[in-house]
N, C-alpha and C positions, 0 to 999 in steps of 0.2 A: 756724722763724723765716725770714722772707723777706729778700730783699736790702735793701729799704727799712728795715726794722727794724734789720738788722745794720749798715748804714752810719750810721744815725741813732744807734744805741747807741754805736758806735765814735767818732763825732764828739762826743758828749756826754762820754764818758770822757776822750777826748783833750783836749778843751777844759778839763776840770778839771785834767789833768796840765800843760797849758800854764800855767795860772794858778799852779799849785803851783811849777813850775820857775822861773817869773818871781819869785815871792816868794823862793825860795831865792837867785836871783841878786842880788836887792836886798839880801840880808843878813838876811832874817828868820830867827829861830831855830827852824827846822823841820828842820834837818839830821839830827836823830835818826831821822827818817822817810825818809831818802833816802841814796843813795850808800854803803850799808853801815851807816849809823848811827854813823859814827865821830866826826862833828863836829856840835855844835849849830849853830854859825854856820859856813857853808862857807868854806873858803880861796878865795883869788882863782881858782885853776885849776878848782876845782869850780864856782864861780859862773859862769865862762865856759862850762863844760860844760853847766850848767843852761840858760843861754841857747841854746846849740846844740841841746839837746834840745827846748826849746820850738819852735824853727824846724823841727826834724825832725818833731815832732808835727803842726805845721801842715801840712806836706807830706803827711803820712800822712792827714790829714783830707781833703785835696783828692783823693788817690788813692781813698779809700773812697767819697766823695760822687760822684766820677766813675764809679766802678764800678757804682753803684747808679742812675746816670742822673740824679742831682740837678743836677749841674753839668757844663758842657762844659769840657774842659781839653785841652791839646795833648798828650795821652798816648795812644799807640797802644794798642789793646786787648791786644796781646800783651805790651807793656811792663807794663800795669796787672796783667795776670795773673801775670807773673814777680814783680813787686814784692809782690803779695798772698800768693803762696806763701812768699816770703822773710819777710814780716811774720808769717805764721802760725807759721813756724819760730822766728823771733826772740822773738815774745811768748810762745810756749810755753817757750823757753829762759829768758826773763825770769821766768816763773812759777817755774821750778825754782830760779833764782838767788835770787829773793826768799824762797822757802821755806827756803833754806839760810842766809839772812842772820842776823847776830846781832841785828839790829833787829826788835823785835817788831811795830813798825809796818809794816815791809816784808812780814813774814810774814802779818799779819792783814789789811792794807789792799791793798798793792800786788800780792801774789801773786794774790788773786782778780780784781783789775782786769786784771792781765796775761793771766790765763787767759781772762777775757771778751773781751779784744781778740783774743787767738789764735782764739777761737771765731768772732768777727764776721768776721775775716779769712778764715777757712776757709769760712764760709757765702758770703761774697762771691766767693770764687774757685770754689766748687763749684757754685753755682746759676747757671744761664745767665741773662743779662740778659733783661728783658722786651722784646719787639719794640716 
């Protein structure tokens, strides 16, 4: 997989996650598939966390698209590289956490998506940008 496909794949997955987190924050009864699956409708504190997650995912999209050269952003290449390594580790950890969740939705849906995001970030950080 090349950088363009890795960045595009990450952006599509993250866009879906943003929409899902916004629905959670608005009170849609999707909590069985998020935050450990403990609540059908999230309490206020987790709704706020969902909004913050949506914002964080948007920033990750910017990092991924910058890394692949789709957009210009005021991120230094070294900063992007450090962030991509951190994201690779965090998404891999997220894969493990989702696999350990009591929620079947987190194990079946979110674990593979987190692993795909870890793979995309790894590809972006390991493959040199095109000149």
